[in-house]
N, C-alpha and C positions, 0 to 999 in steps of 0.2 A: 505495499498500500504506500509505504513512505517513498519507496523507489519510482513509483508510478505518479506519484505527486511531483516528485522532484522532475520527472521528464515533463511533466503538463507545464510545469511554471517555467521550467527552462525555454521550451518552446514558445510559451506566451511572451516570455523576454525577446526571444530571439526575433519573432514576428513584429514585435514593438520596434526593434532597432532595424528594420529590412532596409530602409531607404537611404543609408548613410552618405551615399556617392550622389543620391538625387539632388540634394540640398546645398551642393557644393558652392554654388554662386551666392546663396542667402548667408551661410554660415562656414567659413572655413576652419574653425578649431571642431576636434573630434566631439565634445561635449555639445557644442551647440548643435551639430547635426544630427546626434542621438536625441536631443532634446526636442527639436523641431520636428523631425520626422514620426518619432516614437508617438508624441502626442497626435499627430494626423492619424495615424494608425490605430490608436486605441479608440479614439472617436468613430472612426470607420468600422471596426467591429463592433462596438456597441451597437452602432445603427442600422447593422447588418444582420437581420435576424436568419439568412439563409446559412451564414458561415456560422453563427451560433448554434444553428441546428444541426450543423456536422455537413452541409452539402460538399460533399466532395468536388465536384466540379469547380465550384465557386472558390474554394480553398485551394485547388491545384492551380488555378488561372492566378490567384493571389500570390502564391510561392513562386511561381514562374515568372511572374512578371515584377513582383516588387520586392522579393527576399533575394532568392539564388543570385541575380545578377550583382548584389552587393555582398555578396559573402564569397571570402575565398574557399569555396568548395572543395577544391583540389586538396589544399592543405589540410582542411578539416578530416577528409577521407583519408589522406595519406597518413596524419597522426592516430585516427583511430586504428587503421588497419597496421600500424608500426612502419618504421621506415626500412626496415630489412625486406619486409614481406612485399611492400610497396614498389621498391626498387626492383624487386623480382619478377613481379606480376607483369604479365603482356598487355599491351592495348587495349585486348579485347577483355582480360579480367577486370582494367582497371575501369572500364566503360562499364560493364556489367555490375560491379560494386556500386558504383557512383547511381546507376538506374535504379537498383534496388535500394541503396540508402535513401534516395529521393522518396521512392513511394513510402517506406516507411517513416519518414519525417512528416510526409503529407497526413498519413493517417494519422499521427499524431498531434499534428496541427489541429485536426478535426475535433480531437477532444480537449484539447488545450482552450481553443477561442471559444469552446463553448462554455466554459467557466467565467469569461471576462463578462462583468457587469457594471459594477460600481467602483473598479480599481481606478487609482491614478497613480503618477510617478513622481517621485522626489528624485532630484539629482544633487549628486553630491561633487567631489572632486574628482580631475583629473591627476593621474599620476603616471609617472614611468615606470614601465615593467621592471623588476629587479633583474629577469631574466633575459630580456632582450633588449637593447638599447634601442632599437628602431620601431618599439610596441609602446602604446600607451593604454591605460586601463580607464576607463570613463565608469564610475561609480553610481549607482542608481539602487532605489528603493521602490518596490511595489506596494502601495498602501491602500486598504480598502477594507473587507471584509473580516480579515484574520490579522494575525501579527505582521507586521512589515518584513518583507521577504528582500535582502540585500542581493542585490546582482550587481557583476562586474562585468563589463564588456571589454573585450581584448581586440585591439585595432591594429591594423599596420598599413603605412601607406603604400599602395601599389599602383605606380605611375601617378596620375593626377588624383586617385581617389583613395580616400579611407576605406577600408574594407575589414569587416568583421570575419575573424577566424575561429575564435572560442568564446566562451563565456563561462562565470561558474555563478550557481545560485547556491546558497545556503553554505559557502566555503567549497562547494563541489564542482570541478569542472566538468562540463558535458562533454567534451571530447576525451576526457580522460574515462568518463562512465564507459563511453562506446569502446575504448581501448580496452578496457579490462574484460569486456565481454568477447570481443572479437578476437584479439590476440591468441587467447587459449586454443579457440578453435581452429585457427589458421597453425599452430605450430602442431596440435594433434592431427589435422585432416586436410590442410592444404586450403588454399585461396578459393578453389572451385567448391569446397565443402562448405565454407562461409556463404559465398555467394546462394548457394542452393540452399542453406538453412533460411538466408534472410528472404529468397523468392517463396518458400513454403510458408513463412510468419505472414510475409504480404498476402499471399493467396487466399490462406485462412483467413486473416483480418478483411480482408475484401468478401468472402463468402459469408461471414458474420454481419457485415455492415449492409 
């Protein structure tokens, strides 16, 4: 239950910060970008009953158009799979893993967005990452129906745009959470086995939905 709640909160947070690069002309600082766009997206979710109700097509359209273009999805997938496995994977394996990862995230967005009602966002300091000099962390909190949920966004500048490559919720890194699930499967059975397992999970989730 706690794990499911963490993933839901993570994906709400991830969705709220989807358009970092979109607002470049309006605000150049990472925190300004997160603040402007996350507020707009939160309002959009609250106003869209279809998304709140788990409409997969609407959520898929939102993810494709507004979220994934502004996330370093290659870096996130590589981190979750582990650098060693990713470097040894074929282009086909990488593409299939990303496809299944994307479907899994969309399914989880459906559950996460359904929880959005009266929440709002508080914005804190921007700090440099202690692990990467080219990385900044934007601190926020989701406040509303329950206790405040601290969320830290990890952003790197890629070309002319800031891109999100990870976040942590309640002190737990989203990418690390997936890595802890995926790496043991890859080590024990191989990349194709992980892809097949994710595909089966997605198929089962789709049948239930």
